[in-house]
C-alpha positions in Angstrom: -13.6 -5.6 -73.3 -12.5 -8.9 -74.0 -10.1 -9.0 -71.7 -9.1 -12.7 -72.0 -8.8 -12.1 -76.0 -6.9 -8.7 -75.6 -4.1 -10.6 -73.4 -3.6 -13.3 -76.3 -3.4 -10.4 -78.8 -0.6 -8.7 -76.5 1.0 -12.4 -76.0 1.2 -12.6 -79.8 2.5 -9.2 -80.8 5.4 -9.9 -78.2 5.8 -13.3 -79.9 6.2 -11.1 -83.1 8.3 -8.4 -81.7 10.9 -10.9 -79.8 10.8 -14.0 -81.5 10.0 -13.1 -85.3 11.9 -9.7 -85.1 9.0 -7.7 -86.9 9.4 -4.1 -87.6 8.2 -1.5 -86.0 5.5 -0.3 -88.6 4.7 -3.7 -89.2 3.8 -4.8 -85.4 2.0 -1.2 -85.2 -0.1 -2.4 -88.1 -0.5 -6.1 -86.6 -1.6 -3.8 -83.3 -4.3 -2.0 -85.1 -5.5 -4.6 -86.9 -6.1 -6.9 -83.9 -7.6 -4.3 -82.1 -10.2 -3.9 -84.5 -10.9 -8.1 -84.4 -10.9 -7.7 -80.3 -13.8 -4.5 -80.5 -15.6 -6.8 -83.0 -15.6 -9.7 -80.5 -16.5 -7.7 -77.7 -19.4 -6.4 -79.4 -20.7 -9.8 -80.1 -20.2 -11.2 -76.9 -17.0 -12.9 -77.5 -14.2 -12.3 -74.7 -12.5 -15.3 -74.9 -10.1 -17.0 -77.8 -11.9 -20.1 -77.1 -15.1 -18.9 -77.7 -14.4 -17.6 -81.6 -16.0 -20.1 -84.2 -15.0 -20.0 -87.8 -18.1 -18.0 -88.4 -17.0 -15.2 -86.4 -13.8 -14.5 -88.5 -16.0 -14.9 -91.7 -18.4 -12.5 -90.2 -15.8 -10.3 -89.3 -14.2 -10.2 -92.7 -17.4 -9.3 -94.2 -17.8 -6.5 -91.8 -14.6 -5.1 -92.9 -15.6 -4.9 -96.5 -18.9 -3.5 -95.8 -17.7 -0.8 -93.1 -19.7 0.9 -90.5 -20.0 4.4 -88.8 -16.7 4.3 -87.5 -15.0 2.8 -90.4 -14.9 3.3 -93.9 -15.3 0.0 -96.1 -11.9 -1.9 -96.6 -10.2 -2.7 -100.4 -9.6 -6.3 -100.6 -5.5 -5.9 -99.9 -6.5 -4.2 -96.6 -9.0 -6.3 -95.4 -6.9 -9.3 -96.7 -3.9 -7.7 -94.4 -6.2 -7.4 -91.4 -7.2 -11.4 -92.0 -3.7 -12.5 -92.2 -3.2 -10.9 -88.8 -6.1 -12.5 -87.6 -5.3 -16.0 -88.6 -2.0 -15.4 -87.1 -3.1 -14.9 -84.0 -5.1 -18.2 -83.8 -2.4 -20.0 -85.3 -0.2 -18.7 -82.1 -3.0 -19.5 -79.4 -3.0 -22.9 -81.0 0.4 -23.5 -80.7 0.6 -22.2 -77.4 -2.5 -24.4 -76.0 -4.7 -21.4 -75.5 -7.2 -23.1 -77.1 -8.1 -26.4 -78.7 -8.9 -25.6 -82.4 -8.2 -23.1 -84.9 -11.0 -21.1 -86.3 -8.9 -19.1 -89.0 -7.6 -21.7 -90.8 -10.3 -22.0 -93.1 -10.9 -18.3 -93.5 -9.0 -17.2 -96.7 -7.9 -13.4 -97.2 -10.2 -11.7 -100.1 -8.2 -11.6 -103.5 -7.0 -8.2 -104.8 -8.7 -7.7 -108.2 -6.1 -8.8 -111.2 -4.5 -5.4 -112.6 -4.2 -6.1 -116.2 -0.8 -5.1 -117.4 0.1 -1.9 -119.3 1.0 -1.9 -122.8 1.6 0.6 -125.4 1.1 0.2 -129.3 3.8 -0.4 -131.8 3.6 3.0 -133.0 4.4 4.5 -129.3 7.2 2.1 -129.0 8.6 3.3 -132.1 8.3 6.8 -131.4 10.2 6.1 -128.1 13.1 4.3 -129.8 13.7 6.9 -132.3 13.1 9.7 -129.7 15.9 7.9 -127.7 18.2 8.6 -130.8 17.5 11.9 -131.6 20.5 13.5 -130.3 22.9 11.2 -132.2 25.8 11.5 -129.6 27.3 8.4 -128.3 24.6 8.3 -125.0 22.0 8.5 -127.8 23.2 5.4 -129.4 23.7 3.7 -126.4 20.0 4.3 -125.1 18.5 3.8 -128.2 20.5 0.0 -128.1 19.1 -0.3 -124.6 15.7 0.1 -125.5 15.8 -1.7 -128.3 17.0 -4.4 -126.0 14.1 -4.1 -123.3 11.5 -4.2 -126.2 13.0 -6.8 -128.7 13.6 -9.4 -125.9 11.3 -8.6 -123.2 14.1 -8.5 -120.5 13.5 -7.2 -117.2 15.7 -3.8 -116.6 17.9 -5.9 -114.0 18.5 -8.3 -116.6 19.3 -5.6 -119.4 21.5 -3.7 -117.1 23.2 -6.9 -116.0 24.2 -7.9 -119.5 27.9 -8.5 -120.5 29.1 -7.8 -124.0 29.8 -11.5 -124.7 26.0 -12.5 -123.5 25.0 -11.3 -127.0 25.6 -13.9 -130.1 25.4 -12.0 -133.1 25.9 -15.6 -135.2 22.7 -17.0 -133.7 20.9 -13.8 -133.1 20.6 -14.1 -129.4 21.3 -13.0 -126.1 21.8 -14.7 -122.6 19.7 -13.4 -119.9 20.1 -14.0 -116.0 16.5 -13.9 -114.5 15.3 -14.2 -110.7 16.7 -16.4 -108.5 19.9 -17.0 -110.7 17.8 -18.7 -113.5 19.2 -18.5 -117.1 17.5 -18.4 -120.3 18.4 -17.8 -124.2 16.4 -15.5 -126.1 16.4 -14.6 -129.5 16.9 -10.9 -130.3 15.3 -9.1 -133.5 17.5 -7.4 -136.3 16.5 -3.8 -135.1 17.8 -4.7 -131.6 20.8 -6.4 -133.3 21.5 -3.1 -135.3 21.2 -0.8 -132.7 23.5 -2.7 -130.2 26.1 -3.2 -133.2 26.2 0.7 -133.9 26.3 1.3 -130.3 29.4 -1.2 -129.6 31.1 0.0 -133.1 30.6 4.0 -132.4 29.7 4.6 -128.7 30.9 2.4 -126.3 34.4 2.8 -126.9 34.0 6.3 -126.6 32.1 5.9 -123.0 34.6 3.1 -122.0 37.5 5.6 -122.4 36.2 7.7 -119.5 36.2 4.5 -117.0 37.5 1.3 -116.6 34.9 -0.2 -118.9 35.1 -3.8 -118.1 32.6 -6.4 -119.6 29.4 -4.7 -119.2 27.5 -4.1 -122.2 25.7 -1.1 -121.2 28.0 1.7 -119.5 27.4 5.3 -118.3 29.8 8.3 -119.4 32.2 7.0 -116.7 32.8 3.7 -118.2 31.1 2.0 -115.5 27.9 -0.6 -115.8 25.1 1.3 -116.4 22.5 1.3 -113.1 18.7 0.5 -113.3 17.8 3.9 -112.1 20.0 5.2 -115.0 18.1 3.1 -117.2 14.8 4.0 -115.9 15.3 7.7 -116.5 16.8 6.9 -119.9 13.3 5.5 -121.0 11.8 8.2 -119.2 13.5 11.1 -121.0 13.0 9.2 -124.2 8.8 8.6 -123.9 8.6 12.5 -122.8 10.4 13.3 -126.0 8.1 11.3 -127.9 5.1 13.2 -126.8 3.6 9.8 -125.2 0.9 11.1 -122.6 0.7 7.9 -120.2 3.5 7.0 -117.9 6.2 4.5 -119.5 8.4 2.4 -117.6 11.1 -0.4 -118.3 8.0 -3.0 -117.3 5.7 -1.1 -119.8 7.9 -2.2 -122.7 8.0 -5.9 -121.4 4.5 -6.0 -121.1 4.2 -4.4 -124.7 6.3 -7.1 -126.0 4.3 -9.5 -124.7 1.2 -8.2 -125.6 2.4 -7.7 -129.2 3.6 -11.4 -129.6 0.2 -12.7 -128.5 -1.8 -10.2 -130.8 0.7 -11.6 -133.4 -0.3 -15.4 -133.2 2.5 -16.1 -130.5 1.6 -19.4 -128.5 1.2 -18.4 -124.5 3.7 -21.2 -123.8 6.3 -19.7 -125.9 5.9 -16.0 -124.6 6.0 -17.6 -121.0 9.8 -18.7 -121.9 10.7 -15.7 -123.6 9.8 -13.9 -120.5 11.0 -16.5 -118.0 7.8 -16.8 -116.2 8.2 -19.9 -113.7 4.5 -20.9 -114.6 2.1 -20.3 -117.5 -0.6 -18.6 -114.9 1.9 -15.5 -114.8 2.0 -15.1 -118.4 -1.8 -15.7 -119.2 -2.9 -12.2 -117.4 -1.4 -11.0 -120.9 -4.1 -12.9 -122.8 -6.8 -11.0 -121.1 -5.2 -7.8 -122.9 -5.5 -9.4 -126.2 -9.0 -10.6 -125.8 -9.9 -7.2 -124.8 -8.2 -6.5 -128.3 -10.2 -9.4 -130.0 -13.6 -7.4 -129.0 -12.7 -4.2 -130.0 -11.8 -5.5 -133.7 -14.5 -7.9 -133.8 -17.3 -4.9 -132.9 -15.6 -2.5 -135.3 -15.5 -5.2 -138.0 -18.3 -7.9 -138.0 -21.6 -7.1 -139.8 -23.5 -8.4 -136.7 -21.6 -6.7 -134.4 -23.0 -3.4 -134.7 -26.4 -2.3 -133.8 
């Protein structure tokens, strides 16, 4: 048993518990990951924190991904979590003077595979919007307006339910969105969304506001209070179900579809970045991968030399 290394691990866990105040579940994960690290080191004749080299940690990472007789291969995210714990252990040992080097500094956690955003087609979006208003009652008009704004502006769900009536400017066909970190941006609003919001404001919102305080909120519930994120989510899910969509649809699906459809229509990625409120264009560029797939499909179906 790597006694010295094991004692260092216990000291590190005490530090995380007492000085960093980590939650019990997080500590349990760290303990489990570091026990596996100690066992790996012991199996390779390493019983002291000072004996660990950069190559040992790299090989430990590789072993996590390969698995062994006792452990299944770890996915990139799980292996990355374990390596983060190991790197923290070695930083702690260096800081406490238990070693003179930090061999974990150059070992980087594996990157998780990038998940492409899920987008639905324009026809599917239209089916959802039509289904939202199918009943024609005040709540249905509100639901149509809400979903039109979500898809028409690419707003996050929190930004949409946080809108006040005065944030929408009909004269300039734009809306003021308040994003993450208090950042604000002005986004154009299409005529379909404007028409839906106007119908809601004239025929529906006064009825809903009569049930409560009303206030400045643009989208309100049946009691007159501001619509919650959860209620907005439920509204979209119900509309997608009525529209007969087979895929799971969330408010973020409309945001993804907004971006993808813009890029498919020829919009510049930096324009889409501004509309979405992304701090970095790198975040937005993941959508270009989706449109490239679409281009491949069109090419394969249309080009005379693409077909076998």
